[in-house]
VOMAR-344260 format. One record per residue: chain; z, x, y of N, C-alpha, C in turn; residue in three letters. Coordinates in Angstrom, 2 decimals. Each point is the difference from the previous one (the first is absolute). Example, Ala and Ser with C-alpha at 12.3 -4.5 7.8 and 13.67 -1.06 7.14 Angstrom:
BEGIN
(pt "A" (7.80 13.19 -5.69) (0.00 -0.89 1.19) (0.00 0.90 1.20) "ala")
(pt "A" (-0.72 -0.35 1.05) (0.06 0.82 1.19) (0.73 -0.77 1.09) "ser")
! end
This chain:
BEGIN
(pt "A" (-0.01 0.87 -1.23) (-0.02 -0.87 1.31) (0.02 0.90 1.15) "met")
(pt "A" (-0.72 -0.45 0.98) (-0.02 0.71 1.28) (0.64 -0.76 1.13) "asp")
(pt "A" (0.39 0.75 1.02) (0.64 -0.66 1.09) (-0.62 0.33 1.33) "ala")
(pt "A" (-0.23 -0.88 0.95) (-0.74 0.14 1.26) (1.06 -0.46 1.05) "tyr")
(pt "A" (0.23 0.85 0.88) (0.88 -0.40 1.22) (-0.91 -0.61 1.12) "arg")
(pt "A" (0.25 -1.24 0.24) (-0.81 -0.85 0.95) (0.37 0.42 1.45) "thr")
(pt "A" (-1.02 -0.32 0.87) (0.23 0.21 1.43) (-0.53 -1.25 0.74) "thr")
(pt "A" (0.78 -0.53 1.01) (-0.37 -1.06 0.87) (0.08 -1.42 -0.67) "gly")
(pt "A" (0.80 -0.07 -1.21) (0.12 -1.36 -0.58) (1.52 -0.17 -0.26) "thr")
(pt "A" (0.31 -1.24 -0.38) (1.38 -0.35 -0.36) (0.45 0.58 -1.41) "cys")
(pt "A" (-1.05 0.08 -0.89) (0.42 0.70 -1.28) (0.02 1.49 0.29) "ser")
(pt "A" (0.97 0.67 -0.76) (0.26 1.37 0.18) (-0.76 0.92 -0.88) "arg")
(pt "A" (-0.20 -0.58 -1.16) (-0.70 0.85 -1.04) (-0.81 -0.89 -1.03) "gln")
(pt "A" (-0.99 0.59 -0.66) (-0.80 -0.72 -1.00) (0.12 0.84 -1.27) "ile")
(pt "A" (0.43 -0.54 -1.04) (-0.05 0.61 -1.35) (-1.21 -0.54 -0.85) "leu")
(pt "A" (-0.75 0.82 -0.60) (-1.14 -0.41 -0.63) (-0.36 0.84 -1.16) "phe")
(pt "A" (-0.69 -0.59 -1.02) (-0.46 0.70 -1.17) (-1.50 -0.25 -0.27) "glu")
(pt "A" (-0.69 1.08 -0.28) (-1.45 -0.11 -0.35) (-0.20 0.57 -1.29) "val")
(pt "A" (-0.91 -0.68 -0.86) (-0.23 0.50 -1.24) (-1.15 1.00 0.03) "asp")
(pt "A" (-0.24 0.47 -1.22) (-1.19 1.07 -0.08) (-1.31 -0.55 0.30) "glu")
(pt "A" (-0.27 -1.35 0.11) (-1.24 -0.64 0.42) (-0.05 -0.32 1.49) "asn")
(pt "A" (1.09 0.37 0.70) (0.09 -0.32 1.46) (0.26 -1.36 0.23) "asn")
(pt "A" (0.82 -0.68 -0.82) (0.33 -1.31 0.03) (1.49 -0.10 0.47) "ile")
(pt "A" (0.31 -0.74 0.99) (1.38 -0.18 0.55) (0.72 -0.86 -0.96) "leu")
(pt "A" (0.90 0.63 -0.68) (0.78 -0.84 -0.96) (1.35 -0.44 0.38) "ile")
(pt "A" (0.47 0.62 1.16) (1.36 -0.55 0.42) (-0.03 0.44 1.46) "asp")
(pt "A" (0.59 -0.90 0.82) (0.24 0.21 1.56) (1.28 -0.72 0.37) "val")
(pt "A" (0.77 0.74 0.80) (1.33 -0.64 0.47) (0.02 0.52 1.52) "lys")
(pt "A" (0.43 -0.96 0.88) (0.30 0.44 1.34) (1.54 -0.06 0.18) "phe")
(pt "A" (0.53 0.99 0.70) (1.38 -0.01 0.29) (0.11 -0.36 1.48) "leu")
(pt "A" (0.81 -1.06 0.28) (0.16 -0.48 1.34) (-1.20 -0.95 0.25) "gly")
(pt "A" (0.13 -0.63 1.26) (-1.22 -0.91 0.40) (0.20 -1.34 -0.50) "gly")
(pt "A" (-0.95 -0.96 0.15) (0.07 -1.48 -0.30) (-0.17 -0.14 -1.56) "cys")
(pt "A" (0.98 -0.23 -0.70) (-0.01 -0.12 -1.43) (-1.09 -0.88 -0.65) "pro")
(pt "A" (-0.06 -1.23 0.50) (-0.98 -0.94 -0.49) (-1.37 0.57 0.08) "gly")
(pt "A" (-0.41 0.30 1.24) (-1.42 0.57 0.08) (-0.27 1.21 -0.65) "ala")
(pt "A" (1.09 0.87 -0.06) (-0.40 1.30 -0.73) (0.11 -0.12 -1.50) "leu")
(pt "A" (0.67 -0.99 -0.58) (-0.07 -0.36 -1.37) (-1.37 -0.44 -0.35) "gln")
(pt "A" (-0.57 -0.86 0.88) (-1.30 -0.55 -0.16) (-1.09 1.15 0.10) "ala")
(pt "A" (0.06 0.90 0.99) (-0.99 1.05 0.06) (0.11 0.90 -1.30) "ile")
(pt "A" (1.26 0.19 -0.53) (0.08 0.68 -1.22) (-0.67 -0.72 -1.16) "ala")
(pt "A" (0.25 -1.17 -0.13) (-0.65 -0.90 -1.10) (-1.56 0.07 0.08) "lys")
(pt "A" (-0.51 -0.09 1.24) (-1.46 -0.18 0.31) (-0.64 1.32 -0.34) "phe")
(pt "A" (0.68 1.09 0.26) (-0.72 1.29 -0.18) (0.26 0.65 -1.38) "thr")
(pt "A" (1.01 -0.42 -0.65) (0.24 0.60 -1.42) (-1.18 -0.31 -1.00) "lys")
(pt "A" (-0.43 0.95 -0.71) (-1.08 -0.06 -0.98) (-1.34 0.20 0.64) "gly")
(pt "A" (-0.06 0.27 1.37) (-1.30 0.24 0.71) (-0.20 1.50 0.12) "lys")
(pt "A" (-1.27 0.50 0.11) (-0.27 1.37 0.18) (0.58 0.35 1.46) "ser")
(pt "A" (0.31 1.23 0.03) (0.62 0.50 1.40) (-1.10 -0.07 1.06) "ile")
(pt "A" (-1.28 0.16 -0.31) (-1.05 -0.16 1.07) (-0.02 -1.41 0.34) "asp")
(pt "A" (0.02 -0.94 -0.88) (-0.07 -1.37 0.37) (1.25 -0.43 0.91) "glu")
(pt "A" (1.20 0.42 -0.39) (1.15 -0.16 0.90) (-0.13 0.55 1.31) "val")
(pt "A" (-0.49 1.23 0.13) (-0.28 0.57 1.38) (-0.84 -0.85 0.77) "ile")
(pt "A" (-1.25 -0.35 -0.57) (-0.97 -0.88 0.71) (0.67 -1.24 0.51) "lys")
(pt "A" (0.88 -0.66 -0.94) (0.54 -1.28 0.27) (1.07 0.07 1.13) "met")
(pt "A" (0.82 1.17 0.02) (1.12 0.09 0.85) (-0.16 0.73 1.24) "cys")
(pt "A" (-0.84 0.90 0.06) (-0.28 0.94 1.10) (-0.38 -0.65 1.22) "glu")
(pt "A" (0.57 0.30 1.21) (-0.28 -0.51 1.24) (0.75 -1.40 0.29) "gly")
(pt "A" (0.81 -0.45 -0.89) (0.65 -1.33 0.31) (1.17 0.48 1.15) "ile")
(pt "A" (-0.04 -0.76 1.02) (0.98 0.32 1.07) (1.15 -1.01 0.08) "lys")
(pt "A" (1.10 0.51 0.28) (1.30 -0.90 0.28) (0.52 0.63 1.39) "cys")
(pt "A" (0.99 0.69 -0.12) (0.47 0.62 1.27) (-0.19 1.58 -0.10) "lys")
(pt "A" (0.00 0.61 1.08) (-0.16 1.41 0.15) (-1.35 0.49 -0.59) "asn")
(pt "A" (-0.96 -0.94 0.16) (-1.44 0.24 -0.43) (-0.09 0.49 -1.58) "asp")
(pt "A" (0.88 -0.59 -0.81) (-0.04 0.23 -1.49) (0.67 -1.16 -0.54) "thr")
(pt "A" (0.19 -0.05 -1.36) (0.70 -1.06 -0.63) (0.41 0.62 -1.40) "ser")
(pt "A" (0.81 -0.76 -0.79) (0.44 0.43 -1.31) (-1.36 0.18 -0.99) "cys")
(pt "A" (-0.98 -0.89 0.18) (-1.14 0.11 -0.91) (-0.74 1.34 0.43) "pro")
(pt "A" (-0.11 0.12 1.42) (-0.64 1.24 0.44) (0.56 1.18 -0.43) "asp")
(pt "A" (1.41 0.05 0.04) (0.75 1.13 -0.46) (-0.22 0.21 -1.51) "gln")
(pt "A" (-0.13 -0.95 -0.84) (-0.29 0.12 -1.35) (-1.43 0.70 -0.13) "leu")
(pt "A" (-0.98 -0.36 0.70) (-1.27 0.58 0.02) (0.15 1.49 0.30) "ala")
(pt "A" (0.78 0.29 1.07) (0.29 1.48 0.41) (0.65 0.66 -1.14) "lys")
(pt "A" (0.93 -0.57 -0.64) (0.65 0.63 -1.14) (-0.98 0.37 -1.06) "ala")
(pt "A" (-0.78 -0.97 -0.39) (-1.07 0.33 -0.98) (-0.95 1.03 0.40) "leu")
(pt "A" (-0.48 -0.08 1.20) (-0.86 1.13 0.56) (0.69 1.31 -0.13) "arg")
(pt "A" (1.29 0.16 0.35) (0.71 1.21 -0.08) (0.17 0.46 -1.53) "asp")
(pt "A" (0.14 -0.96 -0.80) (0.13 0.23 -1.44) (-1.26 0.57 -0.57) "tyr")
(pt "A" (-1.08 -0.65 0.42) (-1.37 0.61 -0.48) (-0.16 1.41 0.51) "ile")
(pt "A" (0.34 0.27 1.25) (-0.24 1.38 0.54) (0.83 0.90 -0.71) "lys")
(pt "A" (1.32 -0.29 -0.35) (0.92 0.90 -0.63) (-0.58 0.31 -1.39) "arg")
(pt "A" (-0.49 -1.03 -0.74) (-0.47 0.20 -1.26) (-1.37 0.98 0.10) "arg")
(pt "A" (-0.74 -0.18 0.96) (-1.17 0.84 0.14) (0.41 1.44 0.25) "glu")
(pt "A" (0.94 0.13 0.87) (0.45 1.34 0.38) (0.65 0.66 -1.33) "asp")
(pt "A" (0.75 -0.75 -0.73) (0.51 0.61 -1.17) (-1.00 0.32 -1.00) "glu")
(pt "A" (-1.01 -0.86 -0.14) (-1.10 0.29 -0.96) (-0.72 1.28 0.47) "lys")
(pt "A" (-0.18 0.22 1.27) (-0.78 1.23 0.56) (0.96 1.20 0.20) "asn")
(pt "A" (1.20 -0.19 -0.45) (0.92 1.12 0.05) (0.60 0.28 1.42) "gly")
(pt "A" (-0.17 -0.94 0.88) (0.58 0.06 1.39) (1.29 -0.69 0.04) "leu")
(pt "A" (0.89 0.69 0.63) (1.40 -0.43 0.17) (0.28 0.20 1.50) "phe")
(pt "A" (-0.47 -0.82 0.95) (0.26 0.38 1.33) (1.51 -0.01 0.34) "pro")
(pt "A" (0.36 1.02 0.87) (1.34 0.08 0.52) (0.28 -1.07 1.04) "ala")
(pt "A" (1.06 -0.74 -0.18) (0.28 -1.07 1.04) (1.39 0.18 0.47) "arg")
(pt "A" (0.23 -0.26 1.26) (1.20 0.13 0.61) (0.83 -1.34 -0.22) "arg")
(pt "A" (1.25 0.03 -0.17) (0.70 -1.25 -0.16) (-0.24 -0.63 -1.30) "gly")
(pt "A" (0.15 -1.31 -0.09) (-0.31 -0.81 -1.20) (-1.48 -0.51 -0.21) "his")
(pt "A" (-0.60 0.30 -1.08) (-1.36 -0.53 -0.21) (0.03 -1.50 -0.01) "pro")
(pt "A" (-1.02 -0.73 0.42) (-0.03 -1.44 -0.11) (0.15 -0.57 -1.36) "gln")
(pt "A" (-0.91 0.58 -0.97) (0.00 -0.57 -1.30) (0.84 0.99 -0.89) "val")
(pt "A" (0.93 -0.41 -0.58) (0.84 0.91 -0.91) (-0.04 -0.50 -1.33) "leu")
(pt "A" (-0.30 0.83 -1.07) (-0.01 -0.20 -1.38) (1.51 -0.12 -0.37) "lys")
(pt "A" (0.43 -1.20 -0.75) (1.36 -0.26 -0.34) (0.25 0.32 -1.41) "leu")
(pt "A" (-0.99 0.09 -0.81) (0.19 0.40 -1.41) (0.27 1.39 -0.26) "asn")
! end
């Protein structure tokens, strides 16, 4: 499971798991509006991460972002991290990285 620290939203963090076929198999939001975020989790579970990004990216709430938009950003960061790892690149980052591997 991976964790993403959100910015600009009521939710503080997104926990998510992607399988070997790039299917989102689990997603949980910490903080935020429970009903809406449970619905987003149900609607996105079982979909490819590319499909989830297309569906959620650019949705605005406050601060020019939203919880679905933050999920899209989390998945984009996840893809970038996997590509970097595959290519043997491990960029040095200051502070905490946005997407953290929890396993």
